[in-house]
C-alpha positions as CSV (number, residue, x, y, z in Angstrom):
1,M,2.4,7.1,-1.6
2,T,3.1,9.9,0.8
3,S,6.0,12.1,1.2
4,Q,8.1,12.9,4.5
5,P,11.3,15.0,5.3
6,S,14.5,13.1,4.9
7,R,16.9,12.4,8.0
8,R,20.5,11.2,7.6
9,G,22.2,7.8,9.1
10,D,21.2,4.5,7.3
11,P,18.8,2.4,9.2
12,E,19.8,-0.4,11.5
13,P,18.1,-3.7,10.2
14,P,15.7,-4.9,13.3
15,D,15.4,-8.1,14.8
16,P,14.2,-10.8,12.7
17,L,10.4,-11.7,13.0
18,P,9.9,-15.4,14.2
19,I,7.3,-15.6,11.4
20,P,7.7,-14.4,7.9
21,V,5.1,-11.8,6.6
22,V,4.6,-9.5,3.3
23,D,5.3,-5.9,2.8
24,N,1.6,-5.3,1.4
25,H,2.5,-1.6,-0.4
26,T,5.8,-0.8,-1.1
27,H,7.6,1.2,-4.2
28,L,11.4,-0.3,-4.4
29,D,11.8,2.3,-8.3
30,I,11.1,5.7,-5.6
31,S,14.7,6.8,-4.4
32,R,14.0,10.0,-2.2
33,E,17.5,10.9,-2.9
34,G,16.7,11.1,-6.8
35,A,18.7,8.3,-8.0
36,E,17.5,6.4,-10.8
37,I,16.6,2.7,-10.2
38,A,16.8,-0.2,-12.2
39,V,14.5,-3.7,-11.7
40,G,17.9,-5.1,-11.5
41,D,18.7,-2.8,-8.5
42,L,16.6,-4.4,-6.2
43,V,18.4,-7.7,-5.2
44,P,19.7,-5.7,-2.0
45,A,16.7,-4.6,-0.6
46,L,14.8,-7.6,-1.2
47,R,17.9,-9.9,0.5
48,A,18.0,-7.5,3.7
49,A,14.2,-7.7,3.6
50,A,13.9,-11.5,3.7
51,A,16.6,-11.6,6.4
52,V,14.5,-9.6,8.6
53,G,11.6,-12.0,7.9
54,V,9.6,-10.0,5.5
55,D,10.0,-12.2,2.8
56,R,7.6,-11.1,0.2
57,V,6.6,-7.5,-1.3
58,V,4.1,-6.0,-3.3
59,Q,5.2,-3.7,-5.9
60,I,2.8,-0.8,-6.5
61,G,2.7,1.3,-9.2
62,C,1.4,5.2,-9.7
63,D,2.2,6.2,-13.1
64,E,3.2,4.9,-16.7
65,A,6.6,4.4,-15.9
66,G,6.0,2.8,-12.6
67,N,3.2,0.3,-13.6
68,E,5.9,-1.1,-16.3
69,F,8.3,-1.0,-13.6
70,A,5.9,-3.3,-11.2
71,V,5.3,-5.6,-13.8
72,A,9.2,-6.2,-14.6
73,A,10.1,-7.1,-11.2
74,A,7.1,-9.4,-10.6
75,E,8.3,-11.4,-13.5
76,A,11.7,-11.0,-12.4
77,Y,11.9,-12.1,-8.9
78,P,9.7,-14.4,-6.8
79,S,9.4,-12.6,-4.0
80,V,7.5,-9.6,-5.7
81,L,3.6,-9.2,-6.7
82,A,2.5,-6.4,-8.7
83,G,0.0,-3.6,-8.7
84,V,-0.8,-0.8,-11.2
85,A,-3.0,2.1,-11.0
86,V,-2.9,5.8,-11.8
87,H,-2.4,7.6,-7.9
88,P,-4.9,10.4,-7.4
89,N,-2.9,12.8,-7.8
90,E,-1.8,11.8,-11.2
91,A,-5.0,11.6,-12.7
92,P,-5.8,15.5,-13.1
93,L,-2.9,15.7,-14.6
94,L,-3.3,13.0,-17.0
95,A,-6.6,14.5,-18.1
96,A,-5.1,17.9,-18.6
97,R,-3.3,16.4,-21.6
98,G,-5.9,13.6,-22.7
99,R,-3.9,10.8,-21.5
100,L,-6.1,9.4,-18.7
101,D,-7.8,7.5,-20.9
102,A,-5.3,5.5,-22.7
103,V,-3.4,4.9,-19.4
104,L,-6.2,3.2,-17.6
105,D,-6.7,1.3,-20.6
106,R,-3.1,0.2,-20.4
107,V,-3.3,-0.3,-17.0
108,E,-6.8,-2.5,-17.6
109,Q,-4.7,-4.7,-19.9
110,L,-1.3,-4.8,-17.2
111,A,-4.0,-5.7,-14.5
112,A,-4.4,-8.9,-16.5
113,H,-0.8,-10.5,-16.0
114,P,-0.6,-13.3,-13.8
115,R,1.7,-11.5,-11.5
116,V,0.0,-8.3,-11.2
117,R,-2.6,-9.5,-8.1
118,V,-3.7,-5.4,-7.4
119,V,-5.4,-2.9,-8.9
120,G,-4.2,0.1,-7.0
121,E,-2.9,2.4,-5.9
122,T,-5.9,4.5,-6.7
123,G,-8.8,6.2,-4.7
124,L,-9.2,10.3,-3.4
125,D,-6.5,12.9,-2.0
126,H,-8.1,16.2,-0.9
127,F,-4.3,17.5,0.3
128,R,-2.3,17.6,-2.8
129,T,-5.4,18.0,-5.3
130,G,-7.5,21.1,-5.0
131,P,-11.7,21.2,-5.7
132,E,-11.1,21.6,-9.4
133,G,-9.0,18.5,-9.8
134,R,-11.8,16.4,-7.9
135,P,-14.1,15.3,-10.4
136,V,-11.7,13.8,-12.7
137,Q,-10.1,11.6,-9.3
138,E,-13.1,10.4,-8.5
139,E,-13.8,9.2,-12.0
140,S,-10.6,7.6,-12.3
141,F,-10.9,5.9,-8.7
142,R,-14.4,4.5,-10.2
143,R,-12.8,3.4,-13.3
144,H,-10.1,1.3,-10.5
145,I,-13.1,0.0,-9.1
146,D,-14.7,-1.1,-12.2
147,I,-11.3,-2.8,-13.8
148,A,-10.4,-4.6,-9.8
149,K,-13.8,-5.9,-10.2
150,R,-13.9,-7.3,-13.7
151,T,-10.3,-8.2,-13.7
152,G,-10.7,-10.2,-10.2
153,R,-8.2,-8.6,-8.3
154,A,-7.8,-7.1,-5.1
155,L,-8.4,-3.1,-4.9
156,Q,-6.3,-1.0,-2.9
157,I,-7.1,2.2,-2.0
158,H,-5.1,5.8,-1.1
159,D,-7.6,8.2,1.1
160,R,-5.8,11.1,2.4
161,D,-8.2,13.5,3.8
162,S,-11.1,12.0,1.7
163,H,-12.5,9.6,4.1
164,D,-16.5,10.1,3.4
165,D,-15.8,10.4,0.0
166,V,-14.1,7.6,-0.2
167,L,-16.8,5.4,1.6
168,R,-19.1,6.9,-0.6
169,V,-17.8,6.0,-4.3
170,L,-17.5,2.1,-2.7
171,A,-21.0,2.2,-1.3
172,E,-22.0,3.5,-4.8
173,E,-19.9,1.6,-7.2
174,G,-20.6,-1.5,-4.5
175,A,-15.9,-2.6,-3.8
176,P,-14.8,-5.4,-5.1
177,E,-14.4,-8.5,-2.6
178,R,-11.0,-8.1,-1.9
179,T,-10.4,-4.3,-0.9
180,V,-7.9,-2.9,1.1
181,M,-7.3,0.7,2.4
182,H,-3.4,1.5,2.3
183,C,-1.9,3.5,5.0
184,F,-5.0,3.4,6.6
185,S,-5.1,7.0,8.4
186,G,-8.7,7.1,9.3
187,D,-9.9,7.1,12.8
188,L,-11.4,5.2,15.3
189,E,-15.2,5.1,13.1
190,M,-13.7,4.4,10.0
191,A,-12.0,1.9,11.3
192,R,-15.5,0.0,12.4
193,E,-17.2,1.2,9.2
194,C,-14.5,-0.6,7.2
195,V,-14.7,-3.8,9.5
196,R,-18.0,-3.5,8.9
197,R,-18.0,-3.9,5.3
198,G,-15.4,-6.1,5.7
199,Y,-12.5,-3.7,4.1
200,H,-9.1,-5.3,5.0
201,L,-6.9,-2.7,6.7
202,S,-2.9,-1.8,6.0
203,F,-0.5,-0.1,8.9
204,S,2.3,1.6,7.9
205,G,4.9,3.0,10.2
206,T,3.0,6.1,10.9
207,V,1.1,4.0,13.6
208,T,4.6,3.6,15.9
209,F,4.5,7.4,15.5
210,K,3.6,9.6,19.7
211,S,1.6,11.5,17.7
212,S,-0.6,8.4,16.3
213,R,-2.7,8.1,19.4
214,G,-6.4,7.7,17.0
215,L,-4.4,5.5,14.3
216,R,-3.9,2.9,17.2
217,D,-6.6,3.2,18.8
218,A,-8.0,2.5,15.0
219,L,-5.6,-0.6,14.7
220,A,-7.2,-1.6,18.4
221,V,-10.5,-2.4,16.8
222,T,-9.4,-4.2,13.7
223,P,-9.8,-7.7,13.1
224,L,-6.9,-10.4,13.0
225,E,-7.9,-11.4,9.7
226,L,-8.5,-8.0,8.1
227,L,-5.2,-6.8,9.1
228,L,-1.9,-6.1,7.0
229,V,1.3,-4.1,7.3
230,E,3.6,-2.5,5.0
231,T,6.2,0.2,4.3
232,D,4.8,2.8,1.6
233,A,8.6,2.4,1.1
234,P,10.4,4.7,0.9
235,Y,8.6,6.8,2.7
236,L,6.5,6.8,6.2
237,T,9.4,5.4,7.8
238,P,8.7,4.0,11.3
239,H,10.0,4.8,14.9
240,P,12.9,5.0,15.3
241,W,13.7,6.1,12.4
242,R,11.5,8.3,11.0
243,G,13.0,10.7,8.2
244,A,15.0,8.0,6.8
245,S,14.1,6.5,3.5
246,N,12.2,3.4,4.2
247,S,12.5,0.1,3.4
248,P,11.0,-3.1,3.4
249,V,13.8,-4.4,6.0
250,L,11.8,-2.2,8.9
251,V,8.4,-4.3,8.5
252,P,9.7,-5.6,11.7
253,L,9.2,-2.7,13.7
254,T,5.5,-2.0,12.6
255,V,4.6,-5.4,13.3
256,R,5.9,-5.7,16.5
257,A,3.9,-2.6,17.8
258,M,1.4,-3.4,15.9
259,A,1.2,-6.6,18.0
260,A,2.2,-4.4,21.4
261,V,-1.3,-2.4,20.3
262,L,-3.5,-5.7,20.2
263,G,-1.7,-7.1,23.0
264,V,-1.3,-10.1,21.2
265,A,2.4,-12.5,20.5
266,V,4.4,-11.1,17.6
267,A,4.1,-14.5,15.7
268,T,0.1,-14.2,16.1
269,L,-0.1,-11.3,14.0
270,C,2.8,-12.6,12.1
271,E,1.0,-15.3,11.1
272,S,-2.6,-13.7,10.7
273,L,-0.6,-11.1,8.7
274,S,0.8,-13.7,6.3
275,E,-2.4,-15.6,6.1
276,N,-4.3,-12.6,5.2
277,A,-1.8,-11.3,1.7
278,E,-2.1,-15.2,0.9
279,R,-5.8,-14.9,1.3
280,L,-6.3,-11.6,-0.7
281,Y,-3.7,-11.9,-3.4
282,G,-3.0,-15.7,-3.9
283,P,0.6,-17.5,-3.9
284,W,3.5,-15.5,-4.6
């Protein structure tokens, strides 16, 4: 989850994809305008996404309320699976209130739910959390890794300005068999190291930004069998709608940009993206 300045205007739906894909990481409970969103309010977004070939999503929780929302959404909609976690930036805040252990215990309880297939987003964030909060972030990250391994769930990782430390902790703890770098933001060498370790790399709308040449270089060395696509909605809206509120309906813009970088047909990439998500998370 990352913030982005807002822009007026509602994006127009792109042309449908030839083969349906999965939005690997979205936050449909968050409104950039501050509006309260209920589980029943998701129907228009899910229908719009399905109409352009994004027929499945992974709804990610980041805090107590978000985790409960993700599970409820996954129970309510066949096209939704859930992820639950304490976001790295939430961990120091919860620890200061003496609540971190209790919330992590609840994450573990929810991770056993049959519609929860992801532990995450967890990881490290050295951009928004200063040095004083980083030991707690790392402690929380290690706990999430353990939960993912013991519950047999995939792990989705938030990594912001903390690449070396994320890779270090994963090596020290032993990464789960199914590990995903959500909203991959590393460089070419980090991508190669993640590929060497067998991690999946999930690319968001940032790969479409003119300034993201390094990210496209990283994408270019990632094998099709390790690729995923995501929105991180309502943030990181792809070009040409950068600044507007993001939604799964815009995934086709990112997919087509990824296919161009990889030099493959859009249908070929779509098939891999769908197969990879089903292999990671199981059937919807």
